[in-house]
PDB file of N, CA, C and O in Angstrom:
ATOM      1  N   MET A   1      48.821  30.264  98.566  1.00  0.00           N
ATOM      2  CA  MET A   1      48.128  29.830  97.328  1.00  0.00           C
ATOM      3  C   MET A   1      48.270  31.136  96.234  1.00  0.00           C
ATOM      4  O   MET A   1      48.133  32.147  96.923  1.00  0.00           O
ATOM      5  N   ASN A   2      48.451  31.458  95.051  1.00  0.00           N
ATOM      6  CA  ASN A   2      48.313  32.617  94.138  1.00  0.00           C
ATOM      7  C   ASN A   2      47.077  32.816  93.374  1.00  0.00           C
ATOM      8  O   ASN A   2      46.019  32.192  93.468  1.00  0.00           O
ATOM      9  N   ALA A   3      47.302  33.516  92.820  1.00  0.00           N
ATOM     10  CA  ALA A   3      46.059  33.852  92.136  1.00  0.00           C
ATOM     11  C   ALA A   3      45.745  33.153  90.771  1.00  0.00           C
ATOM     12  O   ALA A   3      44.613  33.364  90.336  1.00  0.00           O
ATOM     13  N   TRP A   4      46.416  32.500  90.165  1.00  0.00           N
ATOM     14  CA  TRP A   4      46.471  31.151  89.324  1.00  0.00           C
ATOM     15  C   TRP A   4      45.546  30.315  90.110  1.00  0.00           C
ATOM     16  O   TRP A   4      44.446  30.165  89.579  1.00  0.00           O
ATOM     17  N   LEU A   5      45.772  29.575  91.558  1.00  0.00           N
ATOM     18  CA  LEU A   5      45.507  28.477  91.926  1.00  0.00           C
ATOM     19  C   LEU A   5      44.102  28.784  92.482  1.00  0.00           C
ATOM     20  O   LEU A   5      43.293  27.863  92.599  1.00  0.00           O
ATOM     21  N   TRP A   6      43.797  29.997  92.817  1.00  0.00           N
ATOM     22  CA  TRP A   6      42.669  30.332  93.271  1.00  0.00           C
ATOM     23  C   TRP A   6      41.645  30.463  92.167  1.00  0.00           C
ATOM     24  O   TRP A   6      40.445  30.253  92.344  1.00  0.00           O
ATOM     25  N   SER A   7      42.153  30.801  91.088  1.00  0.00           N
ATOM     26  CA  SER A   7      41.294  30.573  89.605  1.00  0.00           C
ATOM     27  C   SER A   7      41.153  29.522  89.513  1.00  0.00           C
ATOM     28  O   SER A   7      40.085  29.273  90.073  1.00  0.00           O
ATOM     29  N   ALA A   8      41.725  28.340  88.999  1.00  0.00           N
ATOM     30  CA  ALA A   8      41.417  26.842  88.984  1.00  0.00           C
ATOM     31  C   ALA A   8      40.480  26.440  90.309  1.00  0.00           C
ATOM     32  O   ALA A   8      39.646  25.566  90.075  1.00  0.00           O
ATOM     33  N   ALA A   9      40.512  26.936  91.588  1.00  0.00           N
ATOM     34  CA  ALA A   9      39.524  26.453  92.473  1.00  0.00           C
ATOM     35  C   ALA A   9      38.239  26.851  91.771  1.00  0.00           C
ATOM     36  O   ALA A   9      37.416  26.034  91.359  1.00  0.00           O
ATOM     37  N   VAL A  10      38.139  28.051  91.674  1.00  0.00           N
ATOM     38  CA  VAL A  10      36.662  28.540  91.003  1.00  0.00           C
ATOM     39  C   VAL A  10      35.942  28.002  89.845  1.00  0.00           C
ATOM     40  O   VAL A  10      34.724  28.029  89.668  1.00  0.00           O
ATOM     41  N   LEU A  11      36.959  27.446  88.978  1.00  0.00           N
ATOM     42  CA  LEU A  11      36.902  26.832  87.701  1.00  0.00           C
ATOM     43  C   LEU A  11      36.230  25.604  88.072  1.00  0.00           C
ATOM     44  O   LEU A  11      35.154  25.309  87.553  1.00  0.00           O
ATOM     45  N   LEU A  12      36.956  24.654  89.187  1.00  0.00           N
ATOM     46  CA  LEU A  12      36.261  23.655  89.512  1.00  0.00           C
ATOM     47  C   LEU A  12      35.214  23.578  90.183  1.00  0.00           C
ATOM     48  O   LEU A  12      34.877  22.564  90.795  1.00  0.00           O
ATOM     49  N   LEU A  13      34.393  24.946  90.138  1.00  0.00           N
ATOM     50  CA  LEU A  13      32.980  24.900  90.261  1.00  0.00           C
ATOM     51  C   LEU A  13      31.711  24.729  89.078  1.00  0.00           C
ATOM     52  O   LEU A  13      30.591  24.223  89.024  1.00  0.00           O
ATOM     53  N   GLY A  14      32.648  25.492  88.178  1.00  0.00           N
ATOM     54  CA  GLY A  14      32.207  25.041  86.885  1.00  0.00           C
ATOM     55  C   GLY A  14      32.098  23.629  86.314  1.00  0.00           C
ATOM     56  O   GLY A  14      31.342  23.289  85.404  1.00  0.00           O
ATOM     57  N   LEU A  15      32.846  22.957  86.892  1.00  0.00           N
ATOM     58  CA  LEU A  15      33.668  21.450  86.412  1.00  0.00           C
ATOM     59  C   LEU A  15      32.289  20.780  87.156  1.00  0.00           C
ATOM     60  O   LEU A  15      31.656  19.866  86.627  1.00  0.00           O
ATOM     61  N   LEU A  16      31.987  21.282  88.248  1.00  0.00           N
ATOM     62  CA  LEU A  16      30.753  20.487  88.932  1.00  0.00           C
ATOM     63  C   LEU A  16      29.559  20.721  88.741  1.00  0.00           C
ATOM     64  O   LEU A  16      28.671  19.948  89.101  1.00  0.00           O
ATOM     65  N   MET A  17      29.329  21.973  88.065  1.00  0.00           N
ATOM     66  CA  MET A  17      27.915  22.159  87.140  1.00  0.00           C
ATOM     67  C   MET A  17      27.798  21.579  85.904  1.00  0.00           C
ATOM     68  O   MET A  17      26.803  21.607  85.179  1.00  0.00           O
ATOM     69  N   CYS A  18      28.967  20.994  85.669  1.00  0.00           N
ATOM     70  CA  CYS A  18      29.070  20.421  84.227  1.00  0.00           C
ATOM     71  C   CYS A  18      28.648  18.612  84.603  1.00  0.00           C
ATOM     72  O   CYS A  18      28.158  17.738  83.888  1.00  0.00           O
ATOM     73  N   GLY A  19      29.010  18.608  85.733  1.00  0.00           N
ATOM     74  CA  GLY A  19      28.745  16.949  86.448  1.00  0.00           C
ATOM     75  C   GLY A  19      27.367  16.845  86.845  1.00  0.00           C
ATOM     76  O   GLY A  19      26.752  15.815  86.569  1.00  0.00           O
ATOM     77  N   ILE A  20      26.817  17.775  87.450  1.00  0.00           N
ATOM     78  CA  ILE A  20      24.984  18.177  87.580  1.00  0.00           C
ATOM     79  C   ILE A  20      24.415  18.087  86.424  1.00  0.00           C
ATOM     80  O   ILE A  20      23.343  17.482  86.455  1.00  0.00           O
ATOM     81  N   VAL A  21      24.879  18.621  85.014  1.00  0.00           N
ATOM     82  CA  VAL A  21      24.033  18.323  84.258  1.00  0.00           C
ATOM     83  C   VAL A  21      24.295  17.005  83.787  1.00  0.00           C
ATOM     84  O   VAL A  21      23.233  16.575  83.335  1.00  0.00           O
ATOM     85  N   CYS A  22      25.064  16.285  83.692  1.00  0.00           N
ATOM     86  CA  CYS A  22      25.319  15.248  83.026  1.00  0.00           C
ATOM     87  C   CYS A  22      24.766  14.134  83.865  1.00  0.00           C
ATOM     88  O   CYS A  22      24.849  12.992  83.412  1.00  0.00           O
ATOM     89  N   TRP A  23      24.224  14.331  85.009  1.00  0.00           N
ATOM     90  CA  TRP A  23      23.825  13.668  85.976  1.00  0.00           C
ATOM     91  C   TRP A  23      22.309  13.606  85.801  1.00  0.00           C
ATOM     92  O   TRP A  23      21.741  12.655  86.338  1.00  0.00           O
ATOM     93  N   ARG A  24      21.624  14.439  85.161  1.00  0.00           N
ATOM     94  CA  ARG A  24      20.184  15.031  85.421  1.00  0.00           C
ATOM     95  C   ARG A  24      19.651  15.059  84.257  1.00  0.00           C
ATOM     96  O   ARG A  24      18.519  14.578  84.190  1.00  0.00           O
ATOM     97  N   ALA A  25      20.330  15.672  82.852  1.00  0.00           N
ATOM     98  CA  ALA A  25      20.236  16.052  81.834  1.00  0.00           C
ATOM     99  C   ALA A  25      19.567  14.855  81.042  1.00  0.00           C
ATOM    100  O   ALA A  25      19.410  13.737  81.532  1.00  0.00           O
ATOM    101  N   SER A  26      19.167  15.238  79.685  1.00  0.00           N
ATOM    102  CA  SER A  26      19.058  14.358  78.729  1.00  0.00           C
ATOM    103  C   SER A  26      20.399  13.599  78.083  1.00  0.00           C
ATOM    104  O   SER A  26      21.510  13.751  78.590  1.00  0.00           O
ATOM    105  N   VAL A  27      20.183  12.815  76.975  1.00  0.00           N
ATOM    106  CA  VAL A  27      21.544  12.599  76.074  1.00  0.00           C
ATOM    107  C   VAL A  27      22.356  13.816  75.780  1.00  0.00           C
ATOM    108  O   VAL A  27      23.538  14.013  76.063  1.00  0.00           O
ATOM    109  N   TRP A  28      21.470  14.636  75.131  1.00  0.00           N
ATOM    110  CA  TRP A  28      21.948  15.589  74.323  1.00  0.00           C
ATOM    111  C   TRP A  28      22.653  16.720  75.248  1.00  0.00           C
ATOM    112  O   TRP A  28      23.795  17.150  75.088  1.00  0.00           O
ATOM    113  N   ASP A  29      21.890  17.040  76.074  1.00  0.00           N
ATOM    114  CA  ASP A  29      22.088  17.974  76.882  1.00  0.00           C
ATOM    115  C   ASP A  29      23.710  17.599  77.782  1.00  0.00           C
ATOM    116  O   ASP A  29      24.554  18.378  78.225  1.00  0.00           O
ATOM    117  N   CYS A  30      23.647  15.915  77.792  1.00  0.00           N
ATOM    118  CA  CYS A  30      24.956  15.532  78.592  1.00  0.00           C
ATOM    119  C   CYS A  30      25.748  15.666  77.778  1.00  0.00           C
ATOM    120  O   CYS A  30      26.827  15.968  78.286  1.00  0.00           O
ATOM    121  N   LEU A  31      25.791  15.573  76.364  1.00  0.00           N
ATOM    122  CA  LEU A  31      26.884  15.784  75.187  1.00  0.00           C
ATOM    123  C   LEU A  31      27.644  17.510  75.546  1.00  0.00           C
ATOM    124  O   LEU A  31      28.828  17.786  75.743  1.00  0.00           O
ATOM    125  N   ILE A  32      26.614  18.282  75.526  1.00  0.00           N
ATOM    126  CA  ILE A  32      27.042  19.278  75.318  1.00  0.00           C
ATOM    127  C   ILE A  32      27.785  19.620  76.912  1.00  0.00           C
ATOM    128  O   ILE A  32      28.884  20.170  76.856  1.00  0.00           O
ATOM    129  N   ALA A  33      27.266  19.337  78.179  1.00  0.00           N
ATOM    130  CA  ALA A  33      27.856  19.488  79.126  1.00  0.00           C
ATOM    131  C   ALA A  33      29.702  18.602  78.978  1.00  0.00           C
ATOM    132  O   ALA A  33      30.777  19.133  79.257  1.00  0.00           O
ATOM    133  N   PHE A  34      29.518  17.478  78.571  1.00  0.00           N
ATOM    134  CA  PHE A  34      30.471  16.969  78.592  1.00  0.00           C
ATOM    135  C   PHE A  34      31.731  17.704  78.000  1.00  0.00           C
ATOM    136  O   PHE A  34      32.809  17.799  78.586  1.00  0.00           O
ATOM    137  N   GLU A  35      31.419  18.250  76.659  1.00  0.00           N
ATOM    138  CA  GLU A  35      31.930  19.225  75.871  1.00  0.00           C
ATOM    139  C   GLU A  35      32.631  20.392  76.530  1.00  0.00           C
ATOM    140  O   GLU A  35      33.779  20.829  76.447  1.00  0.00           O
ATOM    141  N   MET A  36      31.414  20.797  77.302  1.00  0.00           N
ATOM    142  CA  MET A  36      32.141  21.758  78.283  1.00  0.00           C
ATOM    143  C   MET A  36      32.891  21.537  79.337  1.00  0.00           C
ATOM    144  O   MET A  36      33.715  22.412  79.605  1.00  0.00           O
ATOM    145  N   ALA A  37      32.828  20.493  80.093  1.00  0.00           N
ATOM    146  CA  ALA A  37      33.651  19.628  81.034  1.00  0.00           C
ATOM    147  C   ALA A  37      35.019  19.491  80.310  1.00  0.00           C
ATOM    148  O   ALA A  37      36.056  19.705  80.938  1.00  0.00           O
ATOM    149  N   GLY A  38      35.035  19.199  79.226  1.00  0.00           N
ATOM    150  CA  GLY A  38      36.425  19.069  78.653  1.00  0.00           C
ATOM    151  C   GLY A  38      37.366  20.321  78.419  1.00  0.00           C
ATOM    152  O   GLY A  38      38.597  20.291  78.435  1.00  0.00           O
ATOM    153  N   VAL A  39      36.522  21.485  78.186  1.00  0.00           N
ATOM    154  CA  VAL A  39      37.225  22.887  78.119  1.00  0.00           C
ATOM    155  C   VAL A  39      37.692  23.453  79.404  1.00  0.00           C
ATOM    156  O   VAL A  39      38.788  24.003  79.514  1.00  0.00           O
ATOM    157  N   VAL A  40      36.733  23.293  80.511  1.00  0.00           N
ATOM    158  CA  VAL A  40      37.095  23.578  81.684  1.00  0.00           C
ATOM    159  C   VAL A  40      38.243  22.839  82.276  1.00  0.00           C
ATOM    160  O   VAL A  40      38.964  23.343  83.137  1.00  0.00           O
ATOM    161  N   SER A  41      38.398  21.681  81.821  1.00  0.00           N
ATOM    162  CA  SER A  41      39.433  20.948  82.793  1.00  0.00           C
ATOM    163  C   SER A  41      40.944  21.302  81.833  1.00  0.00           C
ATOM    164  O   SER A  41      42.043  21.261  82.386  1.00  0.00           O
ATOM    165  N   VAL A  42      40.822  21.578  80.640  1.00  0.00           N
ATOM    166  CA  VAL A  42      41.538  21.972  80.390  1.00  0.00           C
ATOM    167  C   VAL A  42      42.183  23.386  80.516  1.00  0.00           C
ATOM    168  O   VAL A  42      43.312  23.622  80.084  1.00  0.00           O
ATOM    169  N   PHE A  43      41.362  24.354  81.162  1.00  0.00           N
ATOM    170  CA  PHE A  43      41.810  25.628  81.419  1.00  0.00           C
ATOM    171  C   PHE A  43      42.387  25.295  83.021  1.00  0.00           C
ATOM    172  O   PHE A  43      43.372  25.883  83.467  1.00  0.00           O
ATOM    173  N   ILE A  44      41.653  24.306  83.777  1.00  0.00           N
ATOM    174  CA  ILE A  44      42.410  23.993  85.129  1.00  0.00           C
ATOM    175  C   ILE A  44      43.190  23.386  85.326  1.00  0.00           C
ATOM    176  O   ILE A  44      43.721  23.350  86.437  1.00  0.00           O
ATOM    177  N   LEU A  45      43.624  22.558  84.165  1.00  0.00           N
ATOM    178  CA  LEU A  45      45.036  22.097  83.968  1.00  0.00           C
ATOM    179  C   LEU A  45      46.409  23.414  83.883  1.00  0.00           C
ATOM    180  O   LEU A  45      47.491  23.638  84.427  1.00  0.00           O
ATOM    181  N   LEU A  46      45.737  23.874  83.096  1.00  0.00           N
ATOM    182  CA  LEU A  46      46.809  25.207  82.483  1.00  0.00           C
ATOM    183  C   LEU A  46      46.967  26.028  83.695  1.00  0.00           C
ATOM    184  O   LEU A  46      48.101  26.336  84.062  1.00  0.00           O
ATOM    185  N   LEU A  47      45.990  26.382  84.306  1.00  0.00           N
ATOM    186  CA  LEU A  47      45.800  27.333  85.797  1.00  0.00           C
ATOM    187  C   LEU A  47      46.534  26.511  86.654  1.00  0.00           C
ATOM    188  O   LEU A  47      47.548  27.097  87.033  1.00  0.00           O
ATOM    189  N   VAL A  48      46.408  25.227  87.171  1.00  0.00           N
ATOM    190  CA  VAL A  48      47.391  24.391  88.237  1.00  0.00           C
ATOM    191  C   VAL A  48      48.926  24.395  87.824  1.00  0.00           C
ATOM    192  O   VAL A  48      49.857  24.503  88.623  1.00  0.00           O
ATOM    193  N   ALA A  49      49.048  24.247  86.308  1.00  0.00           N
ATOM    194  CA  ALA A  49      50.286  24.264  86.012  1.00  0.00           C
ATOM    195  C   ALA A  49      51.322  25.761  86.018  1.00  0.00           C
ATOM    196  O   ALA A  49      52.539  25.862  86.167  1.00  0.00           O
ATOM    197  N   GLU A  50      50.343  26.736  85.808  1.00  0.00           N
ATOM    198  CA  GLU A  50      51.120  28.073  86.131  1.00  0.00           C
ATOM    199  C   GLU A  50      51.051  28.724  87.160  1.00  0.00           C
ATOM    200  O   GLU A  50      51.514  29.860  87.254  1.00  0.00           O
ATOM    201  N   GLY A  51      50.355  27.997  88.269  1.00  0.00           N
ATOM    202  CA  GLY A  51      50.251  28.412  89.766  1.00  0.00           C
ATOM    203  C   GLY A  51      51.476  27.652  90.375  1.00  0.00           C
ATOM    204  O   GLY A  51      52.155  28.221  91.230  1.00  0.00           O
ATOM    205  N   SER A  52      51.735  26.570  90.023  1.00  0.00           N
ATOM    206  CA  SER A  52      52.635  25.737  90.601  1.00  0.00           C
ATOM    207  C   SER A  52      54.377  25.783  89.840  1.00  0.00           C
ATOM    208  O   SER A  52      55.396  25.136  90.086  1.00  0.00           O
ATOM    209  N   HIS A  53      54.167  26.506  89.185  1.00  0.00           N
ATOM    210  CA  HIS A  53      55.176  27.058  88.208  1.00  0.00           C
ATOM    211  C   HIS A  53      56.334  25.561  88.114  1.00  0.00           C
ATOM    212  O   HIS A  53      57.475  25.395  88.547  1.00  0.00           O
ATOM    213  N   ARG A  54      55.400  24.672  87.349  1.00  0.00           N
ATOM    214  CA  ARG A  54      55.862  23.425  86.836  1.00  0.00           C
ATOM    215  C   ARG A  54      55.297  23.372  85.126  1.00  0.00           C
ATOM    216  O   ARG A  54      54.188  23.134  84.649  1.00  0.00           O
ATOM    217  N   PRO A  55      56.581  23.701  84.520  1.00  0.00           N
ATOM    218  CA  PRO A  55      55.916  23.666  83.131  1.00  0.00           C
ATOM    219  C   PRO A  55      55.909  22.382  82.333  1.00  0.00           C
ATOM    220  O   PRO A  55      55.708  22.278  81.123  1.00  0.00           O
ATOM    221  N   GLU A  56      56.152  21.452  83.175  1.00  0.00           N
ATOM    222  CA  GLU A  56      55.798  19.868  82.518  1.00  0.00           C
ATOM    223  C   GLU A  56      54.669  19.664  82.571  1.00  0.00           C
ATOM    224  O   GLU A  56      54.371  18.948  81.615  1.00  0.00           O
ATOM    225  N   LEU A  57      53.514  19.979  83.388  1.00  0.00           N
ATOM    226  CA  LEU A  57      52.504  19.944  83.325  1.00  0.00           C
ATOM    227  C   LEU A  57      51.391  20.541  82.125  1.00  0.00           C
ATOM    228  O   LEU A  57      50.225  20.197  81.936  1.00  0.00           O
ATOM    229  N   TYR A  58      52.163  21.492  81.453  1.00  0.00           N
ATOM    230  CA  TYR A  58      51.785  22.030  80.205  1.00  0.00           C
ATOM    231  C   TYR A  58      50.922  20.875  79.535  1.00  0.00           C
ATOM    232  O   TYR A  58      49.698  20.742  79.539  1.00  0.00           O
ATOM    233  N   SER A  59      52.123  19.898  78.828  1.00  0.00           N
ATOM    234  CA  SER A  59      51.625  18.635  78.552  1.00  0.00           C
ATOM    235  C   SER A  59      50.566  17.739  78.740  1.00  0.00           C
ATOM    236  O   SER A  59      50.186  17.079  77.773  1.00  0.00           O
ATOM    237  N   ILE A  60      50.026  17.609  79.842  1.00  0.00           N
ATOM    238  CA  ILE A  60      48.985  16.848  80.070  1.00  0.00           C
ATOM    239  C   ILE A  60      47.816  17.971  79.863  1.00  0.00           C
ATOM    240  O   ILE A  60      46.782  17.495  79.395  1.00  0.00           O
ATOM    241  N   ALA A  61      47.793  19.219  80.097  1.00  0.00           N
ATOM    242  CA  ALA A  61      46.886  19.948  79.620  1.00  0.00           C
ATOM    243  C   ALA A  61      46.698  20.031  77.997  1.00  0.00           C
ATOM    244  O   ALA A  61      45.555  20.169  77.562  1.00  0.00           O
ATOM    245  N   LEU A  62      47.777  19.951  77.121  1.00  0.00           N
ATOM    246  CA  LEU A  62      47.582  19.695  75.308  1.00  0.00           C
ATOM    247  C   LEU A  62      46.889  18.662  75.307  1.00  0.00           C
ATOM    248  O   LEU A  62      45.822  18.590  74.696  1.00  0.00           O
ATOM    249  N   THR A  63      47.544  17.418  76.202  1.00  0.00           N
ATOM    250  CA  THR A  63      46.799  16.258  75.721  1.00  0.00           C
ATOM    251  C   THR A  63      45.695  16.064  76.150  1.00  0.00           C
ATOM    252  O   THR A  63      45.209  15.010  75.740  1.00  0.00           O
ATOM    253  N   THR A  64      44.999  16.703  76.890  1.00  0.00           N
ATOM    254  CA  THR A  64      43.618  16.584  77.368  1.00  0.00           C
ATOM    255  C   THR A  64      43.006  17.309  76.009  1.00  0.00           C
ATOM    256  O   THR A  64      42.121  16.735  75.374  1.00  0.00           O
ATOM    257  N   ALA A  65      43.441  18.398  75.660  1.00  0.00           N
ATOM    258  CA  ALA A  65      42.623  19.431  74.795  1.00  0.00           C
ATOM    259  C   ALA A  65      42.815  18.263  73.546  1.00  0.00           C
ATOM    260  O   ALA A  65      41.718  17.916  73.108  1.00  0.00           O
ATOM    261  N   VAL A  66      43.761  17.714  73.008  1.00  0.00           N
ATOM    262  CA  VAL A  66      43.735  16.620  71.872  1.00  0.00           C
ATOM    263  C   VAL A  66      42.608  15.770  71.972  1.00  0.00           C
ATOM    264  O   VAL A  66      41.798  15.643  71.054  1.00  0.00           O
ATOM    265  N   LEU A  67      42.521  15.110  73.193  1.00  0.00           N
ATOM    266  CA  LEU A  67      41.960  13.754  73.316  1.00  0.00           C
ATOM    267  C   LEU A  67      40.297  14.272  73.947  1.00  0.00           C
ATOM    268  O   LEU A  67      39.391  13.490  74.237  1.00  0.00           O
ATOM    269  N   SER A  68      40.255  15.427  74.019  1.00  0.00           N
ATOM    270  CA  SER A  68      38.629  15.972  74.239  1.00  0.00           C
ATOM    271  C   SER A  68      37.685  15.466  73.296  1.00  0.00           C
ATOM    272  O   SER A  68      36.672  14.815  73.550  1.00  0.00           O
ATOM    273  N   PHE A  69      38.200  15.898  71.969  1.00  0.00           N
ATOM    274  CA  PHE A  69      37.001  15.758  70.703  1.00  0.00           C
ATOM    275  C   PHE A  69      36.681  14.426  70.254  1.00  0.00           C
ATOM    276  O   PHE A  69      35.539  14.074  69.960  1.00  0.00           O
ATOM    277  N   PRO A  70      37.907  13.541  70.195  1.00  0.00           N
ATOM    278  CA  PRO A  70      37.670  11.958  69.696  1.00  0.00           C
ATOM    279  C   PRO A  70      36.863  11.504  70.708  1.00  0.00           C
ATOM    280  O   PRO A  70      35.953  10.787  70.291  1.00  0.00           O
ATOM    281  N   GLY A  71      36.891  11.736  72.324  1.00  0.00           N
ATOM    282  CA  GLY A  71      36.433  11.275  73.091  1.00  0.00           C
ATOM    283  C   GLY A  71      34.749  11.385  72.990  1.00  0.00           C
ATOM    284  O   GLY A  71      33.924  10.485  73.145  1.00  0.00           O
ATOM    285  N   THR A  72      34.552  12.706  72.698  1.00  0.00           N
ATOM    286  CA  THR A  72      32.754  13.644  72.339  1.00  0.00           C
ATOM    287  C   THR A  72      32.759  12.392  71.228  1.00  0.00           C
ATOM    288  O   THR A  72      31.984  11.477  71.506  1.00  0.00           O
ATOM    289  N   LEU A  73      33.470  12.261  70.117  1.00  0.00           N
ATOM    290  CA  LEU A  73      33.052  11.120  68.884  1.00  0.00           C
ATOM    291  C   LEU A  73      32.746   9.803  69.306  1.00  0.00           C
ATOM    292  O   LEU A  73      31.823   9.110  68.877  1.00  0.00           O
ATOM    293  N   ILE A  74      33.651   9.471  70.251  1.00  0.00           N
ATOM    294  CA  ILE A  74      32.961   7.956  70.709  1.00  0.00           C
ATOM    295  C   ILE A  74      31.854   8.055  71.381  1.00  0.00           C
ATOM    296  O   ILE A  74      31.000   7.206  71.127  1.00  0.00           O
ATOM    297  N   PHE A  75      31.552   9.058  72.380  1.00  0.00           N
ATOM    298  CA  PHE A  75      30.335   8.843  73.131  1.00  0.00           C
ATOM    299  C   PHE A  75      29.150   8.837  72.117  1.00  0.00           C
ATOM    300  O   PHE A  75      28.231   8.019  72.081  1.00  0.00           O
ATOM    301  N   ILE A  76      29.344   9.883  71.320  1.00  0.00           N
ATOM    302  CA  ILE A  76      28.302   9.849  70.447  1.00  0.00           C
ATOM    303  C   ILE A  76      27.878   8.686  69.717  1.00  0.00           C
ATOM    304  O   ILE A  76      26.735   8.387  69.370  1.00  0.00           O
ATOM    305  N   ARG A  77      29.093   7.999  69.510  1.00  0.00           N
ATOM    306  CA  ARG A  77      28.922   6.962  68.258  1.00  0.00           C
ATOM    307  C   ARG A  77      28.216   5.497  69.416  1.00  0.00           C
ATOM    308  O   ARG A  77      27.579   4.560  68.936  1.00  0.00           O
ATOM    309  N   PHE A  78      28.505   5.622  70.820  1.00  0.00           N
ATOM    310  CA  PHE A  78      27.956   4.696  71.654  1.00  0.00           C
ATOM    311  C   PHE A  78      26.245   5.134  72.225  1.00  0.00           C
ATOM    312  O   PHE A  78      25.500   4.343  72.803  1.00  0.00           O
ATOM    313  N   MET A  79      26.008   6.150  71.982  1.00  0.00           N
ATOM    314  CA  MET A  79      24.830   6.644  72.550  1.00  0.00           C
ATOM    315  C   MET A  79      23.616   6.557  71.321  1.00  0.00           C
ATOM    316  O   MET A  79      22.405   6.534  71.539  1.00  0.00           O
ATOM    317  N   GLU A  80      24.202   6.520  70.136  1.00  0.00           N
ATOM    318  CA  GLU A  80      23.291   6.545  68.828  1.00  0.00           C
ATOM    319  C   GLU A  80      22.252   5.302  68.926  1.00  0.00           C
ATOM    320  O   GLU A  80      22.517   4.300  69.590  1.00  0.00           O
ATOM    321  N   PRO A  81      21.330   5.424  68.374  1.00  0.00           N
ATOM    322  CA  PRO A  81      20.410   4.019  68.035  1.00  0.00           C
ATOM    323  C   PRO A  81      20.798   3.171  67.014  1.00  0.00           C
ATOM    324  O   PRO A  81      21.119   3.412  65.850  1.00  0.00           O
ATOM    325  N   HIS A  82      20.695   1.880  67.793  1.00  0.00           N
ATOM    326  CA  HIS A  82      21.299   1.069  66.767  1.00  0.00           C
ATOM    327  C   HIS A  82      20.005   0.237  65.991  1.00  0.00           C
ATOM    328  O   HIS A  82      19.055  -0.318  66.544  1.00  0.00           O
ATOM    329  N   ASP A  83      20.218   0.316  64.917  1.00  0.00           N
ATOM    330  CA  ASP A  83      19.335  -0.374  63.789  1.00  0.00           C
ATOM    331  C   ASP A  83      19.583  -1.876  63.480  1.00  0.00           C
ATOM    332  O   ASP A  83      20.506  -2.192  62.729  1.00  0.00           O
ATOM    333  N   ARG A  84      18.863  -2.702  63.984  1.00  0.00           N
ATOM    334  CA  ARG A  84      19.538  -4.113  63.556  1.00  0.00           C
ATOM    335  C   ARG A  84      18.470  -4.780  63.264  1.00  0.00           C
ATOM    336  O   ARG A  84      17.776  -5.505  63.977  1.00  0.00           O
ATOM    337  N   THR A  85      18.328  -4.343  61.602  1.00  0.00           N
ATOM    338  CA  THR A  85      17.318  -5.151  60.446  1.00  0.00           C
ATOM    339  C   THR A  85      18.084  -5.789  59.422  1.00  0.00           C
ATOM    340  O   THR A  85      17.516  -6.409  58.522  1.00  0.00           O
TER     341      THR A  85
END
């Protein structure tokens, strides 16, 4: 294992912390943790791609980065209260 893969392993702890916040916190705190998990997962994917010397994995990180924000918007849409009047 090289330094890139060690860094990815350390960042997995940050992803675990985001999961704990999503499990125990309120909806809006969960939203912030969800956004942070998206950022951390992109960095993890980039570090794994660099550490394993496989440049084709960069496209997965790029796709995750692009789809993270629309995923958050969908999360907000389903968590907002519905007024049925």
